[in-house]
N, C-alpha and C positions, 0 to 999 in steps of 0.2 A: 493903247490898251489900258494903261494905268488910269486914264481919265474915265473911260467907260466902266472899268471895274469899280472905281471909287463911287461913281454914281449909282451903280447897281447895289453895292453893299449899303449905301445910305437909304435904300428903299425898303429895308427889312422891317421887322416888328420892333419889339422893345429893345433888343440888343442892337438892331440896325439903327434905331434912333440915337442910341448912345454913341455909336460909331460916327453917325452923321454930325453929332454935336462936336465930337473931337475933330471931325473933319473941317469945321469952320476955320480953325487955325491952320490946318494942313493945306487948305485950298487957297489961303490968302495970296501966296506968291508962286503957286504952282503954275507953270506955263500951260499945263494941260487942263487947267480949270475951266469949267463951263459955267454959265450963269445959273443953269438949273442945279448944278452941284451945290452952290451956295444957297440957292433957294430951298433945296431939300434940307440942308443942314440947319438953316435958320428956322424953317418950318418945324423941324423936329424939336429944336430948342424951345420954341414958343409953345408947342404942344405939351412938352414936359413941364414947363413952368405952370401952365394952366392946370394940368393934372395934379401937380404937387401942391399948388397954392390955391388957385381959384375954385377947383372942385370941392376941396374940404371946407372952404369958407362958405360956399353955397350950401353944402350939407349942414353945416352948423346953423346957418341962417334959417333954413327950412325946418330943421329939427327944433330950433327955438320957437319958431312960430307955431309949429304943430304942438309943441309941449305946452305953450301958453293956452292954446285953444282947448287942448284936452284937459288941462288942470282946471280951466274955467268950467268945462262941462262936468268935471268931477264935483266941483263946488255946487253947481246948480242941481245936479242929481241928488246930492246929499241933502239939499234943502227941500226938494220936492218929493223924494222917495222916502217912504216911512216903513219900517219893519213892524208888522202886526202879527199877533198869534191867531192862527185859524184852527178850527176844530173840524175834524173829519165827520161828515154825515154818512157817507158811503163811498165805496170805490166806484169810479166811473168806468163804464165798459168802452167808452170812446177813446181808444188809444191810437193816436195818429201814427201812420207809417213814416219813418224817417229814412230817406234814401242815403243819408250821410252816415257811413259806418262809425266814424269818429264821434259824431254827435249822438248817435244811437247808443254807443257803448257808454257814453257819459250819462245816459238816462236809465241805465239798468237799475240804479239804486233809487229811482224816482217813480212815483205812481201818480196817475191822473185820478183825482178824487173830486167828489162834490163836497164842498166845505162851506162853513159860515165864519164870518169874522166881523169885527167892529172897525169901521173906518176911523181915521184920525179926527173927523168932525163929529163922531159919536153915533153915526147912523149904522144900522145893521146891514150887512152885505151877505150875499150868498151866491155861489157860483162854482165853476170848475177851475181847479188849480192843480199845479204839479207839486206834489208833496215829497219831501226828502225822506220817504218811508218805503221800505222794500215790501212790507206786507201791512198796509194800513188797515186799521180797525175803527169802527165807530167810536168816537170820543177821543181819538188820538189827536195830539196837538202838533203843529208844525208852524214854521214862520214863512210868511209871504211878504212881498214888498208891494206897497200900494202908493197911489198918489193921494193928494189931499182929500179927494172925494171917495176913496176906498177902491178905486179901480186897480186891478193887478197890473203891475209894471215889472220890468226887469230889474235885477240887482244893479245898484249903481256902480259905475266904474270906479275902481280903486286907484289910488295914487301911483302905486308901483306899476300897474298895468299901463296906465297912461304914460308914465315915463318911458317904459319899454317901447311902446308904440312910437313915441316921439324920436327915440334913438334910432329905431329901425327906419323911420321916415328920413332921418338925416343921412344915415348910411346909404340908403337906397338912392337918394338924390345925388349924393357925391359920386356913387358908382355910375349912375346914369350920365352925369356930366362928364366924367372921365371917359366913358365909352363914346359919348358924342364927340368929344375933342379928338380922340384917337381915330374914330371913323372919318371925321372930316379931314384929318391929316392924311390918312391913307387915300381918300378920294382925290385930294389935291395932288398928291404925289403921283397917283395913277394917271391923272390928266396930264401932268407934266411929262411923264414917261411916254404917253401916247403921242404927245406933240413932238417930243424928241424923235421918236421912231418915224413919224410922218416927215420930219425934216430930213432924216437920213434917207428915206425912200426918195424924196424929191432930189436930193443931192446925187444919189446913185443913178437915178433916171437921167440926170443931165450929164454925169461923167461916165456912165456905163458905155455908151457907144464909142467913146474915145479912149477907153481903158487899154493901156498897153501900146498905144500908137504914138505917144509922145517921143519925138526924136528919131522916128523910123523913116521920116521923109515921105510917108504915104498920105 
């Protein structure tokens, strides 16, 4: 009973993994020790090391790579995106429907207008743009971001936002790695338990017919 109970407790979650790690020493010279008991304990120890060491390292690596790529994008956008002053010609009636409530609420203070502006290369441009004006009137000025030819583009990514995205990517990767390791450990333990039960069933099927007959002379 002690051997089976030890194996059962070693198959738990986080607390069970800690008990299994402590069980590595306890099972060393225990006469009731089974091979699967040690396997479960060493498997738990390996999973814990990977979760505490490997997963954070992978997260840092991915976060660093993502940070470098995002910061490079920030520099490129700063070089290619230019703020220019546009002048309102009239308010545009073509206001698109935005199904995203969060995005739509952010556009409450913006208006779609027909405007004119001068491109960085000196050419005059005219088109529809989103103005940060709640009630735009003819002649009002607002800032738009354009490329070198004067085409409207999005606001360039700022350094703080890029750093935040890189940190989130690192944390997400570390959490995913930890989940993968723990899921693999649980799957392997489940397979070992199933194999153990199958062996018990086979042993019982062989010993069952003779159960209780030993020494009876029958």
